[in-house]
C-alpha positions, 0 to 999 in steps of 0.5 A: 517556522510558525508556532501552533498552540493547541488548546483544550486538547483531550488528555487521551489524545495527548497521551497517544501523541506522547506515546508515539513520540516516546516510541520513536525517540522524538520530541513532542513537537516533532511528533505533532509535526509528523502526525499532522503532516501524515494526517493531511496526506491521508485526508487529502487522499480521500478525494475522488480517485481516477486515472488520467487518459493515458493510464486508463488506456494502458490499463485497458490494454493490459486487461484486454491482453489478460482476457486473451489468455486461455483459461487453462494456462494458469493451471500449468504454473509450476508444473514441469512438462512431461514430469512422469519418470520413465521406466528405469529412471530414478524419481 
């Protein structure tokens, strides 16, 4: 594995890395490796995001189906039809 040397690292940053390593029970090298990898995932994910054609078609179909649902249907969620007790029946 390639060795990487960090020079002139800020003490505050080094302290934060040490705290992560201590909390997780990792060596400093393992913590640095993990943080570098996760940081790369986060930065790589900042690029433009979008759907491919098949995903966009499925999403559009789902939106169209939801648009066809009557407005009052959601107000009925959790309600029991004919929940009014009849005379003489316990509540």
